[in-house]
Steps between C-alpha positions, in 0.01 A plus 500: 500500500523126577824464321650800697390355829641153410836644392513714805421204730760278322770773534408525870537129543847519341605786717377322812679179403823695436474671833432167677802351337719791614375481857565135528831495689769230535698597812825329428734753337657252273163417357359846482461575138202344319238272633222296339267302720251507779473793750344578834489839663758636264757226554588179312294213636421179340683371189712733291834589342723781622810626302765738625865430513383148593195308399244297689194303388271342754290577804498840674361619831488870614746597226763228568574159358313268725415137416637307213697679235807525278747775555783582256779731595667726253817272504286202386467321837152340543297399803194289447311437821314656790511860622375696805505886509755523213740242648570139429310299749433120467585248236661591176777460241776760448695502170831698520662599176881432487600652167660232266452226767187306560231654714515432871158363616389504872176346611357495854342746738558869562430698817500885510670500159777272598552133409410284800572156370387225260229385743233685694566271794867369471448250780207308655469336843268204431505366853656561843452289812324639806830545697665705220472838673717691247559462129692771327587461129678780308729563209850611588826597342737206493598188319272444199257216496520413868267474801634563846293343774517604862310280746448563870286399795392728781613232750806380308822512707322608813586330833221308670440474874642149495827627375456379134498721199213504247631383164545744215263463206642357182372429144447131502370455136453688179237360263516645152192530286638751248853624402834363627804607700860393476592468866423620846771690685533566873544869567491542871348398828285740707403482862160350402560333176719517187535659160535293181512589135376324189716581202470453123128524538281469192181700507214485522570314819244333743586278796367385840756590776445267792626592845419194717124480501446847362498597127506786257393470131667782318505592122742760358432585136757768429871428476750682699637496856239437778499498874250300707459507876291229663430525876319249711306585808592197706 
């Protein structure tokens, strides 16, 4: 009798385990095939491996790749990095297969499954004087490895009561602490300042831009074409 009960109990455990495995879902269709790993409430959660047309090994949450993991597409492409709700999100490395040619490797940060850049923060403002009322830094389409700098003052070019005109603000000095640039070009004058461009810039780039007694300490890590607007409230 004891042997019968033992066998029956063991068979029940196997059946229960099989049912549990079947109910543990991976919600990405490309990975919906077999799954081995941790489960919670019938969905993959914790660490595991899922195989469908594609394959993923790593962390799951609520049935989706979520956390750190390695995803292999059916064409051989590989992403090793961070995931959120089944999408690439955060730091990682993408290896793209190119047939007979060497693999293409992209490292950096992803946002909503799209490559966002090599750096989480491509630029950093280390310091700005009290009278710098606006500082706008952004990447633009244009000449590669350049930084366009527009400077202006709220009072620049404005006529005073005594008949004189307030001087326009200008960049008086550029103090480099990292990177280089080939030359500075004059682009145009504005009603309250001017626009200049640094060309042949080598990144990462960091410099203090002095505008009279005001100053901005700016670092740009990612190469490309950049636009910077500095406005003084004086």
